[in-house]
C-alpha positions in Angstrom: -3.3 70.4 95.0 -2.4 73.9 96.2 -4.5 75.5 98.9 -7.2 77.9 97.8 -7.7 81.1 99.8 -10.9 83.0 100.7 -13.3 80.1 101.1 -16.3 79.9 103.5 -17.9 76.7 104.9 -20.8 75.0 103.2 -23.4 77.0 105.2 -22.6 80.0 102.9 -24.4 78.1 100.1 -27.6 77.8 102.0 -29.3 80.9 100.5 -28.6 80.0 96.9 -29.5 76.3 97.4 -32.7 77.1 99.2 -33.9 78.7 95.9 -33.8 75.3 94.4 -34.4 72.7 97.2 -37.2 72.7 99.7 -34.9 70.9 102.2 -31.7 72.3 103.8 -28.9 70.9 101.7 -26.2 72.1 104.1 -27.4 69.5 106.6 -27.2 66.7 104.1 -24.4 64.2 104.2 -22.6 63.6 100.9 -19.8 61.5 99.4 -17.0 63.1 97.3 -16.9 61.4 93.9 -13.2 61.8 93.7 -11.8 60.7 97.1 -14.8 59.0 98.7 -14.8 61.2 101.8 -18.3 61.4 103.4 -19.1 64.7 105.2 -21.9 67.0 105.8 -22.3 69.5 102.9 -21.8 72.3 105.5 -18.2 71.1 105.9 -17.4 71.8 102.2 -15.3 74.8 101.1 -17.4 77.4 99.4 -16.0 79.9 97.0 -18.3 82.8 96.1 -15.9 85.1 94.3 -16.5 83.6 90.8 -19.5 84.2 88.5 -21.3 81.6 90.6 -20.8 79.4 93.6 -18.3 76.6 93.8 -18.2 73.9 96.6 -15.0 71.9 97.1 -14.3 68.8 99.1 -12.7 69.6 102.5 -10.4 66.6 102.2 -9.1 66.6 98.6 -10.3 70.1 97.3 -11.9 68.7 94.2 -15.1 70.4 93.0 -18.3 68.9 94.4 -20.9 71.4 93.1 -21.1 74.4 90.9 -24.1 76.8 90.9 -24.5 79.7 88.5 -27.5 82.0 88.0 -27.9 83.4 84.4 -30.9 85.6 83.9 -33.9 83.4 84.6 -31.9 80.2 84.6 -30.0 78.4 87.4 -27.3 75.9 86.3 -26.4 73.3 88.9 -23.6 70.8 88.3 -23.3 68.1 91.1 -21.2 65.5 89.3 -18.5 65.8 92.1 -21.0 64.4 94.6 -21.7 60.6 94.5 -24.8 61.1 96.6 -26.5 63.4 99.2 -28.3 61.8 102.1 -31.1 63.9 103.8 -32.6 63.3 107.3 -36.3 63.7 106.5 -37.6 62.7 110.0 -38.3 66.4 110.9 -40.3 67.2 107.8 -44.1 67.4 107.9 -45.9 64.6 106.1 -46.9 66.9 103.2 -43.3 68.0 102.7 -41.8 64.4 102.7 -40.9 62.9 99.3 -43.1 60.1 98.2 -41.7 56.6 98.8 -40.7 54.6 95.7 -42.9 51.7 95.0 
């Protein structure tokens, strides 16, 4: 794959993602669905010069996440991420997700 120019690290997505998630996604660890690389989301390559935001895997450059805001709607495509793992130990009890029974 050819190298893409003008990308930022995953921290550049923090503002947009904080509009959707109550927890900091940039600190989450995720697995690329294409190559299997496991990295913090903050390590992803973020492209913001399109109509939305695109996150690419730092190892293979495949798309991990797409986020587009259209009027009062936010479209989020995360099929390039197998999972995101969050450290919730620092959250207050009221902000922690409920345990599955």
